[in-house]
N, C-alpha and C positions, 0 to 999 in steps of 0.2 A: 873616226872609225865607223865602218858600216855595221849595221845591226839587223840584217835582213834574215827573215825566216819564212818558210812555207809550211802551211798546214797540210800534212799528209795523213789523212784518216785519223785526225786527232793528235798526231805526233808532230812535233816541230822539227823540220829539217833546217839545220843551221847553215846559213850562207855567209857567216862572218868571214870565212876563208873560201877562196874559189874552189869549185868542184867541177865534176865532169859528167856530161851526158853522152852515153854511148848510143850509136845509131844502129838500128836493126831494121833493115828493109825487107819486107816480104813481097817483093816485086821482082819481075823478070827484066826490068828495064831501067833501074836506077843508074846514074851516070858512072858510078864506081862499081865495077863488076863484083869485086870482092865483098861488097856490102849486101849483095842479094842472097837471101836465105829463104828457101821455099819448102824444103822438106821438114817434117817434124823434128828429125834428129838435128838438122842444121840450125833450126830456130832455137832449140833447147841449148845446143852447144854455144851458140852466139850469146844468148842471154846469160848463160853461166860465165862465159869469158868476160863480158862487160862487167859483171859484178866482181869476179875474182881479181880483175885488174884495177879495181878501186873506184869505179863510177858509182854515183848515187842516183842516177837517172837512166832508165832505158827508154829510148824514143823509138816507137814502132810506127813505121810508115807502110801503107799498102797501096799508095797511089803516087806514082812518080811525078815530080814537079820539075824535072830537069828541063832546060830550054829546048824547045822543039818537040817535046813529048806530047802525046795525046792522052789526057787523063782517062783512066778506066772509069766506068760509070759507077754510081753510088752503090748499086746492088753488088757489083763486083768487088768494090772496096770493102764492103761489109763482109762478104763471103771470105775474103782473104783474112780479115781481122778475126772473124769467128773461128777460123782454123788456128791462127797463130796465138791469140791472146790467152787461151787456157794454158798453153805450154809456158808462155812467158810468166804468167801469174803464178804457176806452180813453182817455177825456178825462184821467183822473187820471194814467195812465202817460205820456201825451204831455207833460203839464205838469210831471211830477216832476223832470225834469232842470234845470228853470229855478228851482227852489225850494230854499232853504237848509235846509228841514225837510221831512219826509215829509208827504204829504196823506193823511189817514185816511178810509177808507170806513166809514161807520157805517150800521147797519141798525136802523130803528125797528120793532121787532116784540116781541110778548109770547109768541110760540110757539117752543119749543125746536127743533122740527124745521125750521121756516123759518130760524131762526138758523143751524142746522148747515148747511143747504143753501147759505146765502149765504157762509159761511166756506169750505166745502169746494169749491164750484164757482166762486166769484168773489173769493176772498181778502179777504172783509170783515174789518176790523180791530177794530171795536167793535160790540157789541150794546147798543142803547138800548131798555131794557125798561120800559114804562109800567105794568106789572102789579104792581110791588113784588116780583116774583120768586118762584120756588119751587125745590124741590130739583132737579127735572129741568133747569131752566134753569141753575141754579148748577153742576151737574155738567157740563153741556155746555160752558159757556164756559170753565170751568177746564180741561177736557180739551183744548179747542181752543187754549187759550193766547191768547185775544183779550181786549181790555179790555171792561169791563162797566159800563154806567150803571145804577145802582140808584136807582129813583125812589120817593118816598114818596107814598102816597095818604092819609096821616094828616092830621088837621085842625088840629093844633097842634104847636108846636116840641117840647114835652116828649115827647109820644108819638113824634114822628118821631125824636128822638135815641135813645130806647130801642129803637125798631124798627130803626133803622140799625145800632146797636151789635150787636144780636142777629144781624141778617142779614149784616153784614160778617164777624162771627166764623164764621158758617156758610160763607160764601164762602172765607174763609181756610182753614177745615178741609178744604175740597175742593181746596185748592191754588191758588185764584185769586190772581193777583198784582195786576193793574191794575184798580182800582175807582174809579169816579167817582160822586159823590152828586148827586142831583137832588131839590130840595125838592118838586117836583110841583105847581107853581102851576097852578090850574085843574082839578086832579084831587082829588075828594073834599072840596073846600073851598068855602064860600060866598065871595062877593066880600069881605065884611068879614074873614073868616078868612084869605083870601089876603093882605090888606094887613097884618093883625096879624102873621102869620107872616113876611112880607117885612121888617117892622120889626125883627125879632129874628134875621134870617137869619145874621148874622155869628157867632152862637153855634155854628153847625154846624162852624166851623173847629176846634173842640175835637177832632173826630174825625180831623183831620190827613189828609184826603183831598181830592183836587180836587173843586171844586164847579161843577156845570153849572146854569145858570139859563135856563129857557125861558118867557119871558113875552110873546113876540112876538105882538102884535095879539090877545091873549087877552081873554076877556069881562070880566076884572077891570078892563081899561082901557075897552073900548067901552061897557060897561054904566054905568061911572062917569060918562061924558060923554054918554050917550044918543046914541051914534053907531053906526057899523058897523065891522067889522074893516078895511074899506078905508080908514077915516078914523082909524085908531088908530096910525099910524106915530109921530107926535110923542109920544104917551104912552108908546109902547114905548121910544123913544130915551131919554126922561127916566128911566124905570125901569131901563133897561140901565145908564145912567151911575151911578145910585144903587146898583145891584147890584154894580158893580165896587168901590165903596167899602166894601161889606159882604162882600167876599171872593170874589166870583165869579171863576172861572178860565176858564170857557167860557161864551160867550153863544150860545144856540141861537136863530137868527133867520130870518125871511123876507128881511129887508133887510140884506144883508151889508155894503154900503158904509157905511151909517150906523153899524152896530155896530163895524166896524173903526175908524172915526173916533173913536167913544167910547173904544175901547181905547187909541188913540194919544194922545188928550188926557188920559186918566187917567194914562198913563205920564209925560207931561210935567209933570203936577201932583204926582206922587208924590215924596216926599222922596228916595228912592233915586236918582232921575234927576238930582238936583242935587248928589249926592255923588260922581259919577263924574268 
């Protein structure tokens, strides 16, 4: 049985059972239009929705990393986050007293200075880095004492395992404690490579670290069915359910309610739930 926890401002967030990370994009150009929230009202409503529907993580992104996009510069990313994060933090703090576990504020960024600003000014708890990391980012998160999502941009499981092992050791050498692994579906992989990797994903558990899976409405789904991201919820839910059987600890999603239901049904079907 897994016994993973994350330190969230001195409170332990229990990952013994799978949980959900809700996506909040403060961008005008993220690939799924419904995830884009730019007004103060929309940001507050989305943060509240994520919490009300049962997620324990809010992942805020201010720089789109969709294929073919041109990332906003660092100053622009910071400006968007400085507008959004006070709103999200207020929603989290208001809801915290009603939750049995802490609610973690995650920042989706690949820039160390942006990450540092979010931790220092707004108390971010997790840095979710899609770049596969570098020494500057590793040193920053270790010094700040926040959790870190290490994502793979490698095309196959074997190379990912080798890369993860090397980079996890680097993080440990800098003193990093909480590390989460993300296979990086949709990053550096073709559709076929995504599915091949997904089919072997359970082997990542050999690294004995929490596993985050982010496949929500991604092209591996909508290209398979010749549809659009707007029409990819059913495929997302199907793959999220399968990801749980392959060891996913955190589902990063646009549609929180459906993912929380996946986690609840998985729990009811797992052998441990019938042994209590």
